[in-house]
C-alpha positions in Angstrom: 23.2 53.8 58.5 22.0 51.2 56.0 19.8 49.4 58.5 16.1 48.7 58.0 13.5 46.8 59.8 11.1 44.5 57.9 7.9 43.1 59.3 6.5 40.2 57.4 8.9 37.7 55.8 6.5 35.8 53.6 7.1 35.2 49.9 7.4 38.9 49.0 8.8 40.2 52.3 11.4 37.4 52.5 12.5 38.1 49.0 12.8 41.8 49.8 15.0 41.1 52.9 17.2 38.7 50.9 17.7 41.3 48.2 18.7 44.0 50.8 21.0 41.6 52.6 22.8 40.8 49.4 23.2 44.5 48.7 24.9 45.1 52.0 22.1 46.4 54.1 21.6 45.4 57.7 18.1 44.0 58.0 16.0 43.3 61.1 13.2 40.8 60.5 10.0 40.0 62.3 7.5 37.4 61.3 4.9 35.1 63.1 6.6 32.1 61.5 10.0 31.5 63.1 11.1 29.3 60.2 10.9 32.2 57.8 12.9 34.4 60.2 15.6 31.7 60.8 16.0 31.3 57.1 16.9 35.0 56.8 19.0 35.0 59.9 21.2 32.3 58.3 21.9 34.8 55.6 22.8 37.6 58.0 19.5 39.1 59.1 18.8 40.0 62.7 15.7 38.5 64.4 13.0 40.4 66.2 10.3 38.8 68.4 7.9 41.7 68.0 7.8 44.9 66.0 8.2 47.0 69.1 11.7 45.6 69.5 12.9 47.3 66.3 16.0 49.4 66.5 15.5 53.1 66.8 18.3 53.8 64.4 16.7 51.9 61.4 16.4 54.3 58.4 13.0 52.9 57.6 10.4 50.3 58.7 9.0 48.1 55.9 5.6 46.6 56.5 5.1 43.6 54.2 2.2 41.7 55.6 -1.0 40.6 53.9 -3.8 43.1 54.5 -5.0 46.2 56.4 -5.9 44.2 59.5 -2.4 42.8 59.9 -0.9 46.2 59.1 -3.0 47.8 61.9 -1.7 45.2 64.3 1.9 45.7 63.2 1.7 49.5 63.5 -0.6 50.1 66.5 -1.2 46.7 68.2 -0.1 45.7 71.6 3.4 45.0 70.4 3.3 47.4 67.5 5.9 49.7 66.0 4.1 52.8 67.5 5.8 52.0 70.8 9.2 53.0 69.4 8.6 55.1 66.4 9.8 58.7 66.7 9.5 61.9 64.8 11.6 61.7 61.6 11.1 57.9 61.1 9.6 56.5 57.9 7.3 53.6 57.4 6.9 51.9 54.0 3.4 50.3 53.6 3.7 47.5 51.0 0.5 45.4 51.4 -2.3 45.8 48.9 -5.0 47.6 50.8 -8.0 49.9 50.2 -6.8 53.5 49.6 -8.8 54.7 52.6 -6.9 52.3 54.9 -3.6 53.7 53.6 -4.8 57.2 54.2 -5.9 56.4 57.7 -2.6 54.8 58.6 -0.6 57.7 57.1 -2.7 60.2 59.1 -2.1 58.3 62.4 1.6 58.0 61.7 1.8 61.7 60.8 0.4 62.5 64.2 3.6 60.8 65.6 5.8 62.8 63.3 6.4 59.7 61.1 6.4 59.8 57.3 4.6 57.2 55.2 5.5 55.8 51.9 2.6 54.1 50.2 4.6 51.5 48.3 2.6 48.5 47.0 4.6 46.0 44.9 4.0 43.9 41.8 6.0 41.2 40.0 6.2 38.2 42.4 8.9 36.9 44.7 11.5 36.2 42.0 11.4 39.8 40.9 11.4 41.1 44.5 14.5 39.0 45.1 16.5 40.4 42.2 15.2 44.0 42.6 13.3 44.1 39.3 9.7 44.2 40.7 7.5 47.3 40.2 7.2 49.6 43.2 4.3 52.1 43.1 5.3 55.0 45.4 3.1 57.8 46.7 4.6 60.1 49.4 5.7 63.7 49.9 8.8 64.7 47.9 10.9 65.2 51.1 10.1 61.7 52.3 11.0 60.3 48.9 14.3 62.1 48.9 15.1 60.9 52.4 14.5 57.2 51.4 15.8 57.4 47.8 18.7 55.0 48.4 16.4 52.4 50.0 13.8 52.6 47.3 16.5 52.2 44.6 17.9 49.2 46.4 14.4 47.6 46.6 13.5 48.1 43.0 14.9 49.2 39.7 11.3 50.0 38.6 10.2 52.7 41.1 7.1 54.5 39.8 6.5 57.9 41.5 2.7 58.1 41.4 2.0 61.2 43.4 2.7 62.9 46.8 -0.5 61.6 48.3 -0.4 58.3 50.2 -3.3 56.3 48.9 -2.6 56.8 45.3 -0.1 53.9 45.3 -2.9 51.7 46.6 -5.2 53.0 43.9 -2.6 52.2 41.2 -2.0 48.7 42.6 -5.7 47.9 42.6 -6.1 49.0 39.0 -3.1 46.9 38.0 -4.2 43.9 40.0 -7.7 44.0 38.7 -6.2 43.7 35.2 -3.9 41.0 36.4 -7.0 39.1 37.7 -8.9 39.6 34.5 -5.9 38.4 32.4 -5.3 35.4 34.6 -9.0 34.3 34.5 -9.0 34.8 30.8 -5.8 32.8 30.2 -7.1 30.0 32.4 -10.5 30.0 30.6 -9.0 29.8 27.1 -6.6 27.0 28.0 -9.4 25.1 29.6 -11.3 25.6 26.4 -8.3 24.4 24.4 -8.4 21.2 26.4 -12.1 20.7 25.7 -11.4 21.2 22.0 -8.8 18.4 22.1 -5.8 20.8 21.8 -2.5 20.4 23.6 -2.5 23.2 26.3 1.3 23.6 26.1 1.4 24.0 22.4 -1.6 26.3 22.5 0.2 28.5 25.1 3.2 28.6 22.8 1.0 30.2 20.1 -0.6 32.6 22.6 2.7 33.8 23.9 3.7 34.9 20.3 0.4 36.3 19.4 -2.2 38.9 20.4 -3.5 37.0 23.4 -0.2 37.1 25.3 0.0 38.4 28.9 2.8 38.1 31.4 0.6 36.7 34.2 -1.1 34.3 31.7 2.3 32.9 30.7 3.7 32.8 34.2 0.8 31.1 35.8 -0.4 28.8 33.0 3.1 27.4 32.5 3.0 26.3 36.1 -0.6 25.0 35.8 0.2 22.9 32.7 3.1 21.4 34.7 0.8 20.7 37.6 2.8 23.0 39.9 0.5 24.6 42.4 3.1 25.4 45.1 1.9 28.8 46.4 4.0 31.8 45.3 0.8 33.9 45.4 -2.2 32.2 47.0 -5.6 32.3 45.4 -6.8 34.4 48.3 -4.5 37.3 47.4 -6.0 38.0 44.0 -9.4 37.3 45.5 -8.8 40.1 48.0 -7.2 42.4 45.5 -9.9 42.1 42.9 -12.6 42.5 45.5 -11.0 45.7 46.8 -10.6 47.0 43.2 -14.3 46.3 42.4 -15.3 48.1 45.6 -13.1 51.1 44.7 -14.7 51.1 41.2 -18.2 51.1 42.7 -17.3 53.9 45.1 -16.2 56.0 42.1 -19.5 55.3 40.3 -18.1 52.8 37.8 -18.8 49.1 37.3 -17.1 47.6 34.3 -18.1 44.5 32.5 -15.2 42.2 33.4 -13.8 43.0 36.8 -16.7 41.9 38.9 -16.9 38.5 37.0 -13.1 37.9 37.4 -13.4 38.7 41.1 -16.3 36.2 41.4 -14.1 33.5 39.9 -11.4 33.9 42.6 -14.1 33.8 45.3 -15.6 30.6 43.8 -12.2 29.0 43.6 -11.7 29.8 47.3 -15.0 28.2 48.1 -14.1 25.1 46.1 -11.2 24.5 48.4 -8.3 26.0 46.4 -7.6 29.0 48.7 -4.1 28.0 49.8 -2.9 26.9 46.4 -1.1 29.1 43.9 -3.4 31.2 41.9 -2.4 29.2 38.8 -5.0 26.8 40.2 -7.7 28.9 38.5 -6.9 26.8 35.4 -7.9 23.6 37.2 -10.9 25.2 38.7 -12.2 26.4 35.3 -11.4 23.1 33.6 -13.4 21.3 36.1 -10.5 19.5 37.8 -8.7 19.9 41.1 -5.0 19.0 41.8 -4.5 15.8 43.6 -4.3 16.2 47.3 -6.4 19.4 47.3 -9.5 19.6 49.5 -12.4 17.9 47.9 -10.3 16.2 45.2 -11.4 12.9 44.2 
């Protein structure tokens, strides 16, 4: 019964599907982009036109779209999963969302007798593809036990946060706010290195072996220095995630000195026409340059 249904075959969802297929799982895939679906079908996936067509015998239904609005459509829209979900089914919610949205979805699914695993991801498509990404899981113990094989297939780094859906989302927002702060910081200092007449690549060599190192700084700035802005994670994703994190912080009565400013940088880069580029483009934004071919480039 190693069959799952995956809705959303973008960079992360497509990587998840490819990983599961390689491990011998049967994977149904649905996405608004038929090219993404066909790419996975060529590797053995089964294509769905709508979520409502999902097989009733799937062991779980993985939602891997962008945000809460798309999740609501997948679950409860005109052609949503709600039409075929039955008591005992399990839905994994992988998008980065506000915790209250996860709680609302989990409550509505529970009314159908369906379990929810709050399961946001971190690490990027390459790590999703090889099963080494971080998976932050919040769900009742019985649901976790029921889906243990699937979770282990998805990730070798499954972190059990709590039994309360919404806590996975809270953990992801905390992580991604730090990722956003680190990325803006790395982009700022390398832009500064350029202004000071230093070689950015050599400067990053030093940083990577010194106290300023961060994984996201190294990953994104290596691409930026090479002029590679093909989107693995669009600017809009960390723009959304840092905004949600700042909103969660304010709701808790806290406003730190860095998060709000990092969030503003992603919003400004979006307004500057870099929204659909890889978030490594923050480097070009802060150094006062835009990649050739981008909107507004001259």
